[in-house]
C-alpha positions in Angstrom: -27.0 -159.3 172.7 -28.5 -161.6 174.4 -26.4 -163.2 177.1 -27.1 -168.1 177.2 -27.0 -169.8 180.3 -25.5 -172.4 179.8 -26.9 -175.4 182.4 -24.7 -178.3 183.7 -25.7 -181.8 181.6 -26.7 -184.4 184.4 -23.6 -186.3 185.6 -23.5 -190.4 184.0 -24.8 -193.2 185.7 -21.6 -194.7 186.7 -21.7 -198.9 185.6 -23.1 -200.1 189.6 -26.6 -197.3 189.1 -27.0 -199.1 185.4 -30.3 -200.9 184.1 -30.0 -205.0 184.3 -30.0 -206.0 180.4 -33.4 -208.4 179.8 -33.3 -212.1 180.0 -32.1 -214.3 177.3 -35.5 -216.1 174.9 -35.1 -220.0 175.8 -34.2 -221.0 172.6 -37.5 -223.6 172.7 -39.1 -220.1 172.2 -37.6 -219.3 168.9 -37.5 -223.6 167.5 -41.6 -222.3 167.8 -42.0 -220.0 165.0 -43.4 -221.9 161.5 -41.6 -221.2 159.2 -42.0 -219.4 155.8 -41.2 -219.4 152.2 -38.9 -217.2 150.4 -39.8 -217.5 147.4 -42.6 -219.2 144.6 -39.1 -221.0 142.8 -37.8 -222.1 147.2 -40.9 -223.7 147.2 -40.4 -225.8 143.6 -37.5 -227.4 144.8 -39.1 -228.7 148.0 -42.2 -230.2 146.4 -39.1 -232.6 144.1 -37.4 -233.7 147.4 -36.6 -237.0 146.3 -36.0 -239.4 143.0 -35.4 -236.8 139.6 -35.6 -234.4 138.1 -36.5 -233.7 134.5 -34.2 -229.6 134.3 -35.7 -228.4 130.2 -33.2 -225.3 129.7 -36.0 -222.7 128.5 -34.0 -219.8 127.8 -30.6 -219.6 126.4 -27.7 -218.4 127.2 -26.8 -215.5 125.4 -26.1 -212.3 127.0 -25.8 -214.6 130.9 -22.8 -214.1 132.8 -20.4 -216.8 133.1 -21.2 -218.3 136.1 -24.9 -219.5 135.4 -22.7 -219.4 131.4 -21.4 -222.5 134.3 -24.3 -223.4 135.6 -26.1 -224.9 132.7 -22.7 -226.8 131.9 -22.5 -228.5 135.1 -26.5 -229.3 134.6 -26.0 -230.9 130.9 -27.0 -228.4 129.4 -26.3 -225.6 126.0 -29.1 -225.0 124.2 -32.4 -224.7 124.5 -35.5 -227.2 124.6 -32.6 -230.2 125.7 -33.6 -231.6 128.9 -31.7 -233.0 131.9 -33.0 -236.0 134.5 -31.3 -235.9 137.5 -30.9 -237.1 140.6 -32.1 -235.1 142.9 -28.9 -233.7 145.3 -28.7 -230.6 147.5 -25.9 -229.4 145.6 -27.9 -230.3 142.2 -31.2 -228.7 143.5 -28.4 -225.4 144.4 -27.5 -225.2 140.7 -30.6 -225.4 139.7 -32.0 -222.8 141.8 -29.4 -220.2 141.0 -30.5 -220.5 137.0 -34.4 -221.1 138.0 -35.0 -218.9 135.4 -33.1 -220.0 132.8 -35.4 -223.7 134.0 -38.1 -225.4 133.3 -38.3 -228.3 136.3 -40.6 -231.2 136.6 -40.4 -234.4 138.9 -39.6 -237.4 137.8 -41.5 -241.2 138.9 
């Protein structure tokens, strides 16, 4: 039978001997990084940043989740090819983003 020799592990370093942590980067360096658009749908809502937007429902709400149906109703839409002109506020843009796959969004001048 072969015998195995066990070697002792090196003792763990104490807290005082631990390596110092790297200094945190200044906040200004983080702010300088350019922010890229995550998806095309977000850029659509950003390019119509002020004024009013015309929202047209292109796809029906049958076989959609109940929260998507409720969002369409909140936008004032309930049937295909119906349009509404809405104020461009953050809450309206959020609702548009939630059901963007069902809508067509246009800028109203």
